[in-house]
C-alpha positions as CSV (number, residue, x, y, z in Angstrom):
1,M,-7.6,-38.0,16.3
2,A,-4.4,-38.4,14.3
3,D,-1.2,-36.8,15.5
4,T,-0.1,-35.5,12.1
5,L,-1.7,-33.9,9.0
6,L,-0.6,-33.7,5.4
7,L,0.9,-30.4,4.4
8,Q,1.0,-29.7,0.6
9,L,2.5,-26.5,-0.7
10,V,2.7,-25.9,-4.4
11,S,3.7,-22.9,-6.6
12,P,3.2,-22.6,-10.3
13,E,6.8,-23.8,-10.8
14,R,6.9,-26.9,-8.4
15,V,5.8,-28.8,-5.4
16,L,7.7,-27.5,-2.4
17,V,6.2,-29.6,0.4
18,D,4.2,-32.8,0.5
19,E,4.7,-34.4,3.9
20,Q,3.1,-35.3,7.2
21,V,3.6,-32.6,9.8
22,T,2.6,-32.2,13.4
23,E,1.9,-28.4,13.2
24,A,2.1,-25.5,10.8
25,Q,2.1,-21.7,11.1
26,I,0.6,-20.1,8.0
27,P,0.9,-16.4,7.1
28,A,-2.7,-15.5,6.3
29,L,-3.8,-12.1,5.1
30,D,-5.1,-11.1,8.6
31,G,-2.4,-12.8,10.7
32,F,-0.9,-16.2,11.3
33,I,-3.0,-19.3,11.5
34,G,-1.7,-22.0,13.8
35,V,-2.8,-25.4,12.5
36,L,-2.8,-28.7,14.4
37,P,-4.3,-32.0,13.4
38,G,-8.1,-31.8,13.7
39,H,-8.3,-28.1,12.9
40,A,-11.6,-26.7,11.8
41,P,-12.0,-26.2,8.0
42,L,-11.2,-22.8,6.6
43,V,-10.0,-21.1,3.5
44,S,-7.9,-17.9,3.6
45,E,-5.8,-15.6,1.4
46,L,-2.1,-15.6,2.2
47,K,0.0,-12.4,2.8
48,T,1.8,-11.0,-0.1
49,G,5.0,-11.9,1.7
50,G,5.3,-14.1,4.8
51,V,7.1,-16.9,6.5
52,L,5.5,-20.3,6.7
53,S,6.9,-22.7,9.2
54,Y,6.1,-26.3,10.1
55,Q,7.2,-29.2,12.3
56,A,8.1,-32.5,10.6
57,E,10.1,-35.3,12.0
58,G,11.0,-33.3,15.1
59,K,12.5,-30.4,13.0
60,E,11.2,-27.0,12.1
61,K,11.2,-26.2,8.4
62,V,10.8,-22.7,7.0
63,L,9.7,-21.2,3.7
64,A,9.2,-17.7,2.4
65,V,5.7,-17.5,0.7
66,Y,4.6,-14.8,-1.7
67,G,0.8,-14.7,-1.8
68,G,-1.8,-17.2,-2.7
69,F,-4.4,-19.2,-0.8
70,V,-4.6,-21.8,1.9
71,E,-7.2,-24.5,2.5
72,V,-7.3,-26.1,6.0
73,L,-9.1,-29.4,6.6
74,P,-8.9,-31.6,9.8
75,D,-6.4,-33.9,8.1
76,R,-4.6,-31.7,5.6
77,V,-3.4,-28.3,4.7
78,R,-3.1,-27.2,1.0
79,V,-1.2,-24.0,0.2
80,L,-1.4,-22.7,-3.4
81,A,1.3,-20.1,-3.4
82,D,2.0,-17.5,-6.0
83,G,5.7,-18.2,-5.2
84,A,7.7,-19.7,-2.4
85,E,11.3,-20.7,-1.5
86,H,12.8,-23.0,1.2
87,R,15.0,-21.2,3.7
88,E,18.0,-23.1,2.4
89,E,17.5,-21.7,-1.1
90,I,17.7,-18.1,0.0
91,D,20.9,-16.1,-0.3
92,L,20.7,-13.8,2.7
93,K,23.0,-11.1,1.3
94,A,21.1,-11.0,-2.0
95,A,17.8,-10.9,0.0
96,Q,19.0,-8.0,2.1
97,E,20.1,-6.1,-1.0
98,Q,16.7,-6.8,-2.6
99,L,15.0,-5.5,0.5
100,A,17.0,-2.3,0.5
101,K,16.1,-1.6,-3.1
102,A,12.5,-2.5,-2.6
103,T,12.3,-0.2,0.5
104,A,13.8,2.7,-1.5
105,A,11.3,2.1,-4.3
106,A,8.4,2.0,-1.8
107,Q,9.7,5.3,-0.2
108,N,9.7,6.9,-3.7
109,T,6.1,5.8,-4.0
110,Q,5.2,7.7,-0.8
111,Q,6.9,10.8,-2.3
112,G,4.9,10.4,-5.5
113,T,7.8,9.5,-7.8
114,Q,6.9,5.9,-8.3
115,E,4.2,5.0,-10.9
116,N,2.8,1.8,-9.2
117,P,2.7,2.1,-5.4
118,D,1.0,-1.3,-4.9
119,A,3.7,-3.2,-6.8
120,A,6.5,-1.4,-4.9
121,I,4.9,-2.3,-1.6
122,A,4.3,-5.9,-2.6
123,E,7.9,-6.2,-3.7
124,M,9.1,-4.9,-0.4
125,Q,6.9,-7.4,1.4
126,R,8.3,-10.3,-0.6
127,A,11.8,-9.1,0.0
128,Q,11.1,-8.8,3.7
129,A,9.7,-12.4,3.8
130,R,12.9,-13.7,2.1
131,V,15.1,-12.0,4.8
132,D,12.8,-13.1,7.6
133,A,12.8,-16.8,6.4
134,A,16.6,-16.8,6.0
135,V,17.3,-15.5,9.5
136,K,14.5,-17.3,11.4
137,P,16.2,-19.2,14.2
138,S,15.8,-23.0,14.1
139,N,14.2,-24.8,17.0
């Protein structure tokens, strides 16, 4: 069995990751999937907003991922994300402000003053993923 697998992560705008990794943590709809080389095949939906991390060249790398799908095979992982950002691309202060606004909008939804509750909650989840990715400690 190989000691690495190919991780490919693409969004509609660009290819974000295309490299050999030793492990990956994928934010699936029902919880995180830990993937090592030789993992059993599976397909899953991604969370609306989550943090994807992986180990490559002895370093942990982190991205905020906003929905999509993941396909896991024994020698590769393909992530088709609706959107994603590398941790280094996220402005923490702006992400925190976005989270505060999204949280207020979601609270208005609960009070019945917001027209689209699903959109407000999804925006809050995406904002939370940005903050979580930006502050996730490095290994």
